[in-house]
C-alpha positions in Angstrom: 63.6 -34.8 -44.2 62.1 -36.4 -47.3 60.3 -35.2 -50.5 56.9 -36.3 -51.8 56.8 -37.3 -55.5 55.9 -33.8 -56.4 59.0 -32.4 -54.7 57.3 -31.0 -51.5 59.3 -31.6 -48.3 58.0 -33.6 -45.4 59.6 -34.9 -42.2 59.8 -38.6 -41.5 59.7 -39.6 -37.9 62.2 -42.5 -37.7 62.5 -45.0 -34.9 58.8 -45.8 -34.8 59.7 -49.5 -35.0 60.4 -49.3 -31.2 56.6 -49.1 -30.8 55.3 -52.6 -31.8 51.9 -51.2 -33.1 53.8 -49.0 -35.5 56.3 -51.5 -36.8 56.9 -51.3 -40.5 55.1 -47.9 -40.8 56.2 -44.4 -41.5 55.0 -41.5 -39.5 55.4 -38.1 -41.1 54.9 -34.5 -40.6 53.2 -32.7 -43.5 54.5 -29.2 -43.9 52.5 -26.1 -44.9 52.3 -25.5 -48.7 55.3 -23.5 -49.9 57.7 -24.7 -47.2 61.2 -24.8 -48.6 63.7 -27.6 -48.3 65.8 -25.3 -46.1 62.9 -24.7 -43.8 62.2 -28.4 -43.6 65.8 -29.2 -42.8 65.8 -26.5 -40.1 62.7 -27.9 -38.5 64.0 -31.5 -38.7 67.3 -30.4 -37.0 65.3 -28.6 -34.2 63.1 -31.7 -33.7 66.2 -33.9 -33.4 67.7 -31.5 -30.8 64.5 -31.0 -28.7 62.4 -34.2 -28.9 63.5 -37.3 -27.0 60.8 -39.7 -27.9 57.4 -40.6 -29.3 54.3 -41.6 -27.3 51.5 -43.6 -28.9 48.2 -44.3 -27.2 45.0 -45.8 -28.5 41.8 -44.2 -27.3 
């Protein structure tokens, strides 16, 4: 979980360097306006527990 310059929380998806096309980039999940730090932390923990990887495909 990270914070934008204005203090709004967002979730950074780490480990994207494993996908060559995404090396040196940051993928993030923008949360709805008004989301609290506590909610962002809860979401991040749930993602860590339930998500095993990231798939990237060009169309």
